[in-house]
One Martini backbone bead per residue (centre of mass of N, CA, C, O) as a GRO file, in nm:
protein
  218
    1UNK     BB    1  20.024  13.060  24.547
    2UNK     BB    2  20.202  13.299  24.479
    3UNK     BB    3  20.468  13.139  24.417
    4UNK     BB    4  20.338  12.960  24.190
    5UNK     BB    5  20.188  13.201  23.993
    6UNK     BB    6  20.367  13.464  24.054
    7UNK     BB    7  20.523  13.475  23.744
    8UNK     BB    8  20.673  13.554  23.452
    9UNK     BB    9  20.550  13.287  23.292
   10UNK     BB   10  20.237  13.399  23.418
   11UNK     BB   11  20.241  13.690  23.273
   12UNK     BB   12  20.031  13.969  23.170
   13UNK     BB   13  20.102  14.277  23.003
   14UNK     BB   14  19.896  14.572  22.954
   15UNK     BB   15  19.926  14.855  22.725
   16UNK     BB   16  19.707  15.136  22.676
   17UNK     BB   17  19.788  15.396  22.447
   18UNK     BB   18  19.991  15.691  22.435
   19UNK     BB   19  20.267  15.499  22.388
   20UNK     BB   20  20.611  15.409  22.434
   21UNK     BB   21  20.795  15.133  22.462
   22UNK     BB   22  21.073  15.260  22.544
   23UNK     BB   23  20.955  15.444  22.774
   24UNK     BB   24  20.811  15.204  22.949
   25UNK     BB   25  21.024  14.983  23.016
   26UNK     BB   26  21.164  15.088  23.281
   27UNK     BB   27  20.907  15.059  23.455
   28UNK     BB   28  20.869  14.757  23.419
   29UNK     BB   29  21.148  14.671  23.531
   30UNK     BB   30  21.116  14.799  23.813
   31UNK     BB   31  20.842  14.641  23.900
   32UNK     BB   32  20.892  14.337  23.752
   33UNK     BB   33  21.201  14.249  23.751
   34UNK     BB   34  21.202  14.144  24.068
   35UNK     BB   35  21.066  13.895  23.983
   36UNK     BB   36  21.120  13.579  24.025
   37UNK     BB   37  21.217  13.307  23.883
   38UNK     BB   38  21.124  12.970  23.787
   39UNK     BB   39  21.214  12.627  23.765
   40UNK     BB   40  20.948  12.534  23.789
   41UNK     BB   41  20.659  12.404  23.696
   42UNK     BB   42  20.355  12.439  23.618
   43UNK     BB   43  20.075  12.326  23.716
   44UNK     BB   44  19.861  12.094  23.646
   45UNK     BB   45  19.573  11.967  23.601
   46UNK     BB   46  19.443  11.762  23.852
   47UNK     BB   47  19.135  11.755  23.754
   48UNK     BB   48  18.854  11.566  23.623
   49UNK     BB   49  18.567  11.496  23.502
   50UNK     BB   50  18.354  11.268  23.481
   51UNK     BB   51  18.208  11.083  23.265
   52UNK     BB   52  17.909  11.140  23.098
   53UNK     BB   53  17.626  10.891  23.045
   54UNK     BB   54  17.400  11.091  23.159
   55UNK     BB   55  17.149  11.228  23.309
   56UNK     BB   56  17.121  11.496  23.545
   57UNK     BB   57  16.904  11.533  23.839
   58UNK     BB   58  16.774  11.813  24.036
   59UNK     BB   59  16.557  11.852  24.328
   60UNK     BB   60  16.443  12.151  24.495
   61UNK     BB   61  16.250  12.211  24.795
   62UNK     BB   62  16.091  12.533  24.847
   63UNK     BB   63  15.984  12.851  24.953
   64UNK     BB   64  15.958  12.951  24.617
   65UNK     BB   65  16.032  13.051  24.323
   66UNK     BB   66  16.043  12.895  24.050
   67UNK     BB   67  16.329  12.713  23.895
   68UNK     BB   68  16.517  12.657  23.596
   69UNK     BB   69  16.798  12.438  23.489
   70UNK     BB   70  17.018  12.402  23.208
   71UNK     BB   71  17.303  12.184  23.123
   72UNK     BB   72  17.575  12.194  22.880
   73UNK     BB   73  17.827  12.067  22.730
   74UNK     BB   74  18.133  12.250  22.635
   75UNK     BB   75  18.360  12.400  22.460
   76UNK     BB   76  18.663  12.569  22.392
   77UNK     BB   77  18.878  12.772  22.289
   78UNK     BB   78  18.965  12.673  21.957
   79UNK     BB   79  18.691  12.570  21.934
   80UNK     BB   80  18.444  12.674  21.723
   81UNK     BB   81  18.189  12.613  21.894
   82UNK     BB   82  18.228  12.846  22.091
   83UNK     BB   83  18.141  13.067  21.885
   84UNK     BB   84  17.859  12.955  21.823
   85UNK     BB   85  17.753  13.008  22.109
   86UNK     BB   86  17.752  13.315  22.086
   87UNK     BB   87  17.528  13.316  21.873
   88UNK     BB   88  17.318  13.153  22.033
   89UNK     BB   89  17.272  13.356  22.252
   90UNK     BB   90  17.157  13.578  22.064
   91UNK     BB   91  16.930  13.409  21.936
   92UNK     BB   92  16.781  13.323  22.215
   93UNK     BB   93  16.855  13.603  22.434
   94UNK     BB   94  16.869  13.885  22.252
   95UNK     BB   95  16.603  14.018  22.316
   96UNK     BB   96  16.263  14.038  22.206
   97UNK     BB   97  16.340  13.871  21.925
   98UNK     BB   98  16.408  13.629  22.056
   99UNK     BB   99  16.324  13.306  22.080
  100UNK     BB  100  16.260  13.273  22.379
  101UNK     BB  101  16.093  13.528  22.427
  102UNK     BB  102  15.881  13.497  22.204
  103UNK     BB  103  15.782  13.199  22.268
  104UNK     BB  104  15.785  13.170  22.600
  105UNK     BB  105  15.680  13.460  22.686
  106UNK     BB  106  15.478  13.572  22.470
  107UNK     BB  107  15.319  13.337  22.326
  108UNK     BB  108  15.303  13.081  22.544
  109UNK     BB  109  15.339  13.166  22.844
  110UNK     BB  110  15.567  12.990  23.029
  111UNK     BB  111  15.743  13.252  23.094
  112UNK     BB  112  15.885  13.539  23.267
  113UNK     BB  113  16.187  13.423  23.242
  114UNK     BB  114  16.504  13.421  23.043
  115UNK     BB  115  16.835  13.262  23.015
  116UNK     BB  116  17.188  13.281  22.926
  117UNK     BB  117  17.496  13.097  23.001
  118UNK     BB  118  17.830  13.054  23.151
  119UNK     BB  119  18.021  12.776  23.310
  120UNK     BB  120  18.305  12.877  23.498
  121UNK     BB  121  18.480  12.919  23.220
  122UNK     BB  122  18.752  12.940  22.943
  123UNK     BB  123  18.989  12.718  22.960
  124UNK     BB  124  18.778  12.500  23.019
  125UNK     BB  125  18.540  12.305  22.996
  126UNK     BB  126  18.192  12.384  22.994
  127UNK     BB  127  17.872  12.554  23.034
  128UNK     BB  128  17.552  12.561  22.901
  129UNK     BB  129  17.297  12.788  23.018
  130UNK     BB  130  16.953  12.756  23.128
  131UNK     BB  131  16.723  13.000  23.260
  132UNK     BB  132  16.394  12.977  23.432
  133UNK     BB  133  16.059  13.117  23.485
  134UNK     BB  134  15.768  13.009  23.560
  135UNK     BB  135  15.459  13.047  23.515
  136UNK     BB  136  15.184  13.056  23.669
  137UNK     BB  137  15.082  12.708  23.641
  138UNK     BB  138  15.358  12.612  23.533
  139UNK     BB  139  15.543  12.357  23.478
  140UNK     BB  140  15.869  12.259  23.465
  141UNK     BB  141  15.831  12.033  23.257
  142UNK     BB  142  15.701  12.207  23.032
  143UNK     BB  143  15.934  12.409  23.000
  144UNK     BB  144  16.162  12.212  22.935
  145UNK     BB  145  16.028  12.090  22.684
  146UNK     BB  146  16.025  12.359  22.521
  147UNK     BB  147  16.327  12.404  22.515
  148UNK     BB  148  16.402  12.133  22.377
  149UNK     BB  149  16.238  12.179  22.119
  150UNK     BB  150  16.413  12.410  22.015
  151UNK     BB  151  16.676  12.252  21.993
  152UNK     BB  152  16.570  12.036  21.800
  153UNK     BB  153  16.488  12.225  21.571
  154UNK     BB  154  16.770  12.341  21.519
  155UNK     BB  155  16.915  12.067  21.468
  156UNK     BB  156  16.721  11.990  21.220
  157UNK     BB  157  16.647  12.302  21.072
  158UNK     BB  158  16.752  12.537  21.201
  159UNK     BB  159  16.751  12.882  21.094
  160UNK     BB  160  16.678  13.181  21.024
  161UNK     BB  161  16.871  13.383  20.840
  162UNK     BB  162  16.787  13.661  20.953
  163UNK     BB  163  16.828  13.588  21.251
  164UNK     BB  164  17.125  13.514  21.225
  165UNK     BB  165  17.233  13.786  21.116
  166UNK     BB  166  17.138  13.950  21.359
  167UNK     BB  167  17.302  13.797  21.574
  168UNK     BB  168  17.582  13.850  21.454
  169UNK     BB  169  17.571  14.158  21.472
  170UNK     BB  170  17.549  14.175  21.781
  171UNK     BB  171  17.818  14.041  21.842
  172UNK     BB  172  18.000  14.237  21.677
  173UNK     BB  173  17.914  14.498  21.816
  174UNK     BB  174  17.999  14.412  22.099
  175UNK     BB  175  18.294  14.384  22.030
  176UNK     BB  176  18.345  14.676  21.928
  177UNK     BB  177  18.254  14.814  22.194
  178UNK     BB  178  18.502  14.685  22.360
  179UNK     BB  179  18.707  14.903  22.196
  180UNK     BB  180  18.634  15.204  22.303
  181UNK     BB  181  18.829  15.150  22.551
  182UNK     BB  182  19.114  15.091  22.726
  183UNK     BB  183  19.017  14.892  22.940
  184UNK     BB  184  18.874  14.685  22.748
  185UNK     BB  185  19.111  14.639  22.560
  186UNK     BB  186  19.308  14.529  22.771
  187UNK     BB  187  19.131  14.294  22.864
  188UNK     BB  188  19.112  14.149  22.587
  189UNK     BB  189  19.413  14.112  22.530
  190UNK     BB  190  19.493  13.964  22.792
  191UNK     BB  191  19.294  13.729  22.772
  192UNK     BB  192  19.396  13.613  22.501
  193UNK     BB  193  19.691  13.570  22.585
  194UNK     BB  194  19.635  13.390  22.835
  195UNK     BB  195  19.442  13.165  22.705
  196UNK     BB  196  19.588  13.145  22.386
  197UNK     BB  197  19.884  13.294  22.335
  198UNK     BB  198  19.715  13.517  22.148
  199UNK     BB  199  19.575  13.817  22.061
  200UNK     BB  200  19.486  13.745  21.758
  201UNK     BB  201  19.239  13.560  21.822
  202UNK     BB  202  19.017  13.781  21.824
  203UNK     BB  203  19.014  13.804  21.512
  204UNK     BB  204  18.931  13.517  21.451
  205UNK     BB  205  18.664  13.521  21.609
  206UNK     BB  206  18.534  13.744  21.441
  207UNK     BB  207  18.536  13.581  21.172
  208UNK     BB  208  18.365  13.340  21.266
  209UNK     BB  209  18.108  13.490  21.321
  210UNK     BB  210  18.072  13.606  21.026
  211UNK     BB  211  18.073  13.283  20.907
  212UNK     BB  212  17.823  13.181  21.023
  213UNK     BB  213  17.598  12.912  20.991
  214UNK     BB  214  17.330  12.711  20.995
  215UNK     BB  215  17.498  12.448  21.030
  216UNK     BB  216  17.647  12.545  21.283
  217UNK     BB  217  17.392  12.554  21.458
  218UNK     BB  218  17.322  12.245  21.416
   0.00000   0.00000   0.00000
């Protein structure tokens, strides 16, 4: 594994801080210059998931607090839909004013907790995931139906413009906060260069968030 992947053409080095490129180059050459280059090509992705032509459902029963999870296939950047999912996360699940918390936890009292996340990674198509804990006495079928109703409503009618603008601001502020210290800035730059081949892509992603519309959410 080490010999296959730890090679100069598969490494991104990020240095953030009050440094001069000419001053730091000798140290980089001393520590990294001795890593041998490889004539072989990096391995391509070996397997892909079979095309899904219908819903898959799994029910596991044991003595524990009930939990439901829904997962939807999604693309990754540079497909713009990936950025719209970032706004969707904020819209549905960021704070007590978010759609999921207000409707399913506070108003309808169907869930005691609900969250959204993505897995397993960002280089290849992944999953948008909703996880929720039904309130005592609420069936998981009823909770899943309510979650799907919200998705259907957004797909058909969009979302309130003020809620959308608030969600976009939260995403943008979170991005700007990630630039506050050298460690997070280095991580962001390296991640963008490694995944997308260009650290400038993070600026493009920032602009896409700012220009997201109601139709993009639909």
